[in-house]
C-alpha positions as CSV (number, residue, x, y, z in Angstrom):
1,M,103.4,107.8,121.3
2,E,100.1,106.0,121.2
3,Y,96.9,107.1,122.8
4,L,93.5,105.6,123.5
5,V,90.8,108.2,123.1
6,T,87.2,107.7,124.3
7,M,85.1,110.1,122.2
8,T,81.5,110.8,123.4
9,T,79.2,112.8,121.1
10,H,76.2,114.8,122.2
11,V,74.1,116.1,119.4
12,P,72.4,119.4,120.4
13,G,68.6,119.2,120.6
14,G,66.8,120.4,117.5
15,T,69.7,119.5,115.2
16,S,68.3,118.3,111.9
17,Q,69.0,114.9,110.6
18,Q,70.5,116.5,107.5
19,A,73.0,118.4,109.6
20,V,73.9,115.2,111.5
21,D,74.4,113.3,108.3
22,E,76.6,116.0,106.8
23,I,78.9,116.3,109.7
24,R,79.2,112.5,110.0
25,A,80.2,112.4,106.3
26,R,82.8,115.0,106.9
27,E,84.0,113.1,110.0
28,A,84.4,109.9,107.9
29,A,86.4,111.8,105.3
30,R,88.7,113.4,107.9
31,S,89.2,110.0,109.5
32,R,90.5,108.6,106.2
33,E,92.9,111.6,105.9
34,L,94.2,111.1,109.5
35,A,94.7,107.4,108.8
36,A,96.9,108.2,105.8
37,Q,99.0,111.1,107.1
38,G,101.5,111.8,109.8
39,H,103.2,108.7,111.2
40,A,104.1,105.6,109.2
41,Q,100.6,104.2,109.9
42,G,98.9,107.6,110.1
43,H,97.7,109.5,113.1
44,L,94.4,107.4,113.3
45,L,95.3,103.7,113.8
46,R,92.0,102.1,114.7
47,L,88.4,102.9,115.6
48,W,85.9,100.7,117.5
49,R,82.5,101.0,119.1
50,P,82.2,99.7,122.7
51,P,78.9,98.4,124.1
52,L,76.4,101.3,124.0
53,R,73.3,102.2,125.9
54,P,70.2,103.3,123.9
55,G,70.8,106.7,122.4
56,E,74.5,106.7,123.4
57,W,77.1,107.8,120.8
58,R,80.6,106.8,121.8
59,T,83.7,105.6,119.9
60,L,87.1,104.3,121.0
61,G,90.0,105.4,118.9
62,L,93.7,104.4,118.9
63,F,95.8,107.4,117.8
64,A,99.5,108.1,117.2
65,A,101.1,111.5,117.8
66,D,104.5,112.9,118.8
67,D,103.1,114.3,122.0
68,D,100.0,115.5,123.7
69,G,100.0,118.8,121.8
70,Q,100.0,117.2,118.4
71,L,97.3,114.8,119.5
72,E,95.1,117.7,120.5
73,E,95.7,119.3,117.1
74,V,94.6,116.0,115.5
75,L,91.4,115.7,117.6
76,A,90.5,119.3,117.1
77,S,90.6,118.9,113.3
78,M,87.8,116.3,113.4
79,P,84.4,117.8,112.5
80,L,82.5,116.0,115.2
81,R,84.7,117.7,117.9
82,V,82.1,120.5,118.0
83,W,79.7,118.1,119.6
84,R,82.2,115.8,121.3
85,T,84.1,115.4,124.5
86,D,87.4,113.4,124.4
87,E,88.9,111.4,127.2
88,V,92.6,110.7,126.4
89,T,94.7,107.9,128.0
90,P,98.4,107.9,127.0
91,L,99.6,104.3,126.4
92,M,103.1,103.2,127.4
93,P,105.2,100.5,125.8
94,H,104.8,97.0,127.4
95,P,107.7,94.5,127.1
96,N,105.2,91.7,126.1
97,D,103.6,93.8,123.3
98,P,103.7,91.8,120.1
99,G,102.7,94.8,117.9
100,G,100.7,92.4,115.8
101,P,98.2,93.4,113.0
102,A,94.5,92.7,113.3
103,S,92.5,90.4,111.0
104,P,89.3,91.9,109.5
105,G,86.1,90.1,110.4
106,V,87.4,88.7,113.7
107,S,85.9,89.7,117.1
108,E,88.1,92.0,119.1
109,F,88.2,92.8,122.8
110,F,90.0,95.1,125.2
111,T,91.2,93.8,128.5
112,T,92.2,95.9,131.4
113,F,94.5,94.0,133.8
114,V,95.2,95.2,137.3
115,I,98.0,93.2,139.0
116,T,98.2,93.0,142.8
117,I,100.9,90.8,144.1
118,P,100.0,89.3,147.5
119,E,102.0,90.6,150.4
120,G,104.8,88.2,151.4
121,T,105.1,86.6,147.9
122,A,108.7,85.5,147.3
123,T,110.6,87.6,144.8
124,Q,111.6,84.5,142.9
125,D,108.0,83.5,142.6
126,V,107.2,86.8,141.0
127,V,110.1,86.6,138.6
128,D,109.2,83.0,137.6
129,T,105.5,83.9,137.1
130,E,106.3,87.0,135.0
131,A,108.6,84.9,132.9
132,R,105.8,82.4,132.3
133,E,103.4,85.2,131.5
134,A,105.8,86.6,128.9
135,R,106.2,83.1,127.3
136,R,102.4,82.7,127.2
137,A,102.0,86.1,125.6
138,K,104.3,85.1,122.8
139,V,102.3,81.9,122.2
140,L,99.0,83.8,122.2
141,A,100.4,86.4,119.8
142,A,101.7,83.6,117.5
143,E,98.1,82.1,117.5
144,G,96.7,85.5,116.5
145,H,94.9,86.2,119.8
146,L,97.1,88.8,121.4
147,L,97.5,91.8,119.1
148,R,98.7,94.7,121.3
149,L,99.7,95.2,125.0
150,W,100.4,98.6,126.7
151,W,101.1,99.8,130.2
152,L,98.6,102.4,131.4
153,P,99.7,105.6,133.1
154,A,101.0,105.4,136.7
155,A,98.1,107.7,137.7
156,N,95.8,104.7,137.2
157,G,97.9,102.7,139.7
158,D,100.8,100.3,139.4
159,G,100.4,97.1,137.4
160,H,97.7,98.4,135.1
161,S,97.8,97.2,131.5
162,L,95.6,97.3,128.4
163,G,95.4,94.5,125.9
164,L,93.9,94.2,122.5
165,W,92.8,90.7,121.6
166,Q,91.1,88.7,118.9
167,A,88.8,85.7,119.6
168,R,85.9,83.8,118.0
169,D,83.5,84.9,120.8
170,E,83.4,85.9,124.5
171,A,83.7,82.3,125.6
172,E,87.0,81.9,123.8
173,M,88.2,85.2,125.2
174,Q,87.4,84.0,128.7
175,S,89.4,80.8,128.1
176,I,92.3,82.8,126.9
177,V,92.3,85.0,130.0
178,A,92.0,81.9,132.1
179,S,95.2,80.6,130.6
180,L,97.4,83.5,131.8
181,P,99.9,82.6,134.5
182,L,99.4,86.0,136.2
183,L,95.6,85.5,136.5
184,P,95.6,84.6,140.2
185,W,97.1,88.1,140.9
186,M,95.0,90.0,138.4
187,T,91.5,91.5,138.2
188,V,90.3,91.7,134.6
189,Q,87.8,93.8,132.8
190,T,86.9,92.7,129.3
191,T,85.2,95.0,126.8
192,P,83.8,93.5,123.6
193,L,84.4,95.8,120.6
194,T,82.3,96.1,117.4
195,P,83.5,97.5,114.1
196,H,83.3,101.2,113.4
197,P,82.5,102.2,109.8
198,S,85.5,104.5,109.7
199,D,88.0,102.1,111.2
200,P,91.2,102.2,109.0
201,L,91.4,98.4,109.1
202,A,88.2,98.1,107.2
203,A,89.6,100.4,104.5
204,S,92.9,98.6,104.2
């Protein structure tokens, strides 16, 4: 299984900079180990930084584990866990997921899509639009824009999905979203991602 983990670190007041630097160095070393062990691609697949407020210390991580218990073992083994809280979101396979690799140095984005089909929409219209969406996803994957696509847990509501994309900038990302056939039925939240120094992609 794959999981998206939002990791928020709160350094206790009075902690010396030397102590912070030491634990961050240990965290980076452990991240490299987790990227190299466990599953075919390792337990740690990717790391990003979302937009941050001043003084905020938050990381988004894509992990692989056999189940929730193994994921907890992986997260507990990371040195920063002593100062960190983790919010875990299980990711479910999506039929339009291309499973594509990222390209270093290209801007990445997460999109959260919530699909709400208008009441009274004909079943055939839904089937046709979903088929056009699947074809468009294949084109965007072939162009290197759509990297991954997952269903989010049902607890978040029906029709929720998470996408990982590449684009030159936010304007291109907006034009990509605007080209999706399901857009009239979707609300979209786009999160720009910045590289994390311990991202396994940077080390590959």
